[in-house]
C-alpha positions in Angstrom: 55.1 -34.1 -9.9 51.9 -32.9 -11.5 48.8 -34.5 -13.0 48.5 -37.2 -14.5 51.3 -38.8 -12.5 49.5 -37.7 -9.3 46.6 -35.4 -8.3 47.6 -31.8 -7.9 47.3 -30.5 -4.3 47.1 -26.7 -3.8 47.9 -25.1 -0.4 45.3 -22.6 0.8 46.8 -19.1 0.9 46.5 -16.8 3.9 45.3 -13.2 3.3 47.0 -10.4 5.2 44.9 -9.6 8.3 43.3 -6.1 8.2 44.3 -5.7 11.8 48.0 -6.2 10.9 48.2 -9.3 13.1 49.8 -12.6 12.3 48.6 -16.2 11.8 50.1 -18.9 13.9 50.7 -22.0 11.7 51.7 -25.5 12.6 52.8 -27.9 9.8 53.4 -31.6 10.2 56.4 -32.6 8.1 57.4 -36.2 7.4 61.1 -37.0 7.6 62.6 -39.6 5.2 65.7 -41.3 6.6 65.9 -38.6 9.3 65.8 -35.7 6.9 63.2 -33.2 5.6 64.2 -30.6 3.1 61.6 -28.4 1.4 59.6 -25.2 1.3 57.3 -24.4 4.2 53.6 -24.0 3.2 53.4 -20.3 3.8 55.3 -17.1 3.1 56.7 -14.1 4.9 57.5 -16.2 8.0 58.9 -14.4 11.0 62.1 -16.5 11.5 62.3 -15.6 15.2 58.9 -17.4 15.8 59.9 -20.7 14.1 60.1 -23.7 16.4 60.3 -27.5 15.6 59.1 -30.2 18.0 58.5 -33.9 17.7 54.9 -33.4 19.0 52.0 -31.1 18.1 51.5 -27.8 19.9 55.1 -27.5 21.3 55.0 -31.0 22.8 57.5 -33.8 22.7 61.2 -32.9 22.2 62.4 -29.6 20.7 64.4 -30.2 17.6 67.3 -27.8 17.2 69.1 -29.4 14.3 67.6 -27.5 11.4 68.4 -24.6 9.0 66.2 -22.1 7.3 67.1 -20.2 4.1 65.2 -18.4 1.3 65.5 -18.6 -2.4 67.1 -15.6 -4.1 64.3 -15.4 -6.6 61.6 -15.6 -3.9 62.8 -14.1 -0.6 59.3 -14.3 0.9 59.5 -18.2 0.8 61.3 -20.3 3.4 63.2 -23.4 2.7 63.8 -25.6 5.8 66.1 -28.6 6.3 65.5 -30.7 9.4 67.6 -33.5 10.7 66.2 -35.8 13.4 65.9 -39.4 14.1 62.0 -39.3 14.2 59.4 -40.0 11.5 57.7 -36.6 11.8 58.0 -33.2 13.2 55.8 -30.2 13.8 57.0 -26.8 12.7 55.2 -23.8 14.2 55.7 -20.2 13.0 54.0 -16.8 12.6 53.2 -15.2 9.3 51.3 -12.0 8.4 50.0 -13.8 5.3 51.1 -15.2 1.9 52.4 -13.6 -1.2 50.6 -14.8 -4.3 53.1 -15.1 -7.1 53.0 -15.9 -10.8 54.1 -19.5 -10.0 51.0 -20.0 -7.9 48.8 -18.9 -10.8 50.8 -20.9 -13.3 50.3 -24.1 -11.2 46.6 -23.5 -11.2 46.4 -22.9 -14.9 48.5 -26.1 -15.6 46.1 -28.1 -13.4 43.1 -26.7 -15.1 44.5 -27.3 -18.5 45.3 -30.9 -17.6 41.7 -31.4 -16.3 40.3 -30.0 -19.6 42.6 -32.3 -21.7 41.5 -35.3 -19.7 37.8 -34.4 -20.2 38.4 -34.0 -23.9 40.1 -37.4 -24.0 37.1 -39.0 -22.3 34.7 -37.2 -24.8 36.7 -38.5 -27.7 36.6 -42.0 -26.2 32.8 -41.8 -25.9 32.8 -42.0 -22.1 31.3 -38.6 -21.7 28.3 -37.5 -23.8 26.9 -34.0 -23.5 28.3 -33.3 -20.1 27.3 -36.6 -18.5 28.9 -40.0 -18.2 27.6 -42.9 -20.3 26.8 -46.1 -18.4 28.8 -49.0 -19.4 26.7 -52.0 -20.4 
């Protein structure tokens, strides 16, 4: 859900390393009713390096009840479904870096346009005058 229902949050992208190495990423995922299903934050994940634990940095109990797939239209993305009777898990994986796609740029443009529309609405309401906020008296 995008602005104005909630503030947009953009995930930082990882550049490919000049050395050809990989990033090691750990994501904390919250489970709802013992289930998480969604995209991982980064792209081009080496599936063989993916691990899920109940604690950070390979601590706690290893969770093996999960599946990983990729969308046909974006095979560099990874969709993960995790099933565990815990409130959160930590997913660790390696990636050489992200793929910046048109959808990423479109989300940024949509967020910027929403911000500009909101500023215009404030200007029309007289809350903003010449780039500064008016003090309410």
